[in-house]
N, C-alpha and C positions, 0 to 999 in steps of 0.2 A: 480371893474367891468373888465371882461375878453374881449377881442377882440378875437372873432372864424371867422374863416374862413367860405364865402359862402359853399364852397363845401369842398373836402380832403383835399386842402394845401390851403395857399394865391398864386395861380399862378405858385408856382414852377413849373420850373425852374427860369421863370423873374424874376424879383426885385421886391420886397415886393409893394403893393400899396394900397392905402386906402380901394378902390373899391372894393379890394377882403374880404372885414371885412363883419361880417353879420350883416344887420341891420344899414350899416353906411348911413350917409345923409350928406353930404360937407352943406346941407341946413342947419344945425341944429348945436349945439356945443357938439360935444362929446369927452368925456375924457375918455382914459383907463388905468386901474393900471397893466395889466398882458397882454402881448400877446403869445398866448399862443398856438402854433404847428410849425411846420415846414415850415422854410421860407427863402427867398432870401435878406439878411437885406441891405436895403436902407434908411439911417438915415432921408433924408427928407421928405418921405413919414413918417416915422416911428413919427418921431418930429409934426406930424400934429395930432397924437391923443394920445400920451402921455404927461403927465403933464412934464411942465418944470424941470427941475433937476433929471428925470429919471435916476435910477441908471440900466446900459445894461449890460449882463452878458447872456454867453454862457455855453453851455458842450462843453467840446471838446472832440475829441477822439485821442487816441493812431493812429497814420498814417501808424503803420503795419496792425492794425485789421480794421481801415475803410478802407483801399488798398484790404485785399481781402472779406469784407463785399460788397465793390463797385463792384468789379468786377463779383461778385457771383449775387447782383441783378438788376445792368446795364448791363450785358452781352449781352441780347436781346433788349438794346437801343444807345449803344456806337457802334460807329462803329469799330472805334478800339481794342474793346473788341473783338468785332463778328469775326476780324481777324486770332484770335490765338484759341489754345484748352485751354489755362492753363495761369494764373494770371505768371506763372513762363517763359512762353515764353515770354508775354509782358515785364514783367521786363527785360529779357536779351536786349532787341533790340526795347526799347518803340518808338523811331523816328519812326523806320520802318514801325509802325502800325499807330501810331498817327499821325494827320493833325488837324491843328486848325479848319480847313473851314466843317470838317465832321460832321454830324448832333449828337449831344449826346455826342459829347468827353468832355466836361465840367465834366463829371463822370470820366475820364479818367487821368485828372493832376490837381494836387491844388486845389481838393475838395472843402476844409475847408477856402481856400481864396477866392472862387468861390461864399460860402454859404455866408461871411462876405459881399459880393457886390464887391470883388474887381476882375480885370482882371485877371482870371487863365492864361494867356499865355502871361503876364507881364514877361520880364525878370528876371531870379531869382540872378542877379549877384549885 
């Protein structure tokens, strides 16, 4: 069986929650074989609906093409991207334009790390 979202996505960019699964009810036992859609991984919630011993995998993107795609797609959502004319300008001085406090800036730093449920503002050392 497939776990599909109530709407377009599983509440992205929020962490995955079972409440976002179409027709899911915590009152009855439901087990899925595949969670099929874009989501921000949160293992404790995923484990509530997946069988014990489930194998987890994801598709990783090339960081360069992901940055190019994210800049184009999230230009209207990320304050950091709104402050520049081009990706090259952003990459030349990212800390000039990026602030962890600004809404939508998760798309401008460590996006794959973010999608795996980790803190995209964590130190990278």
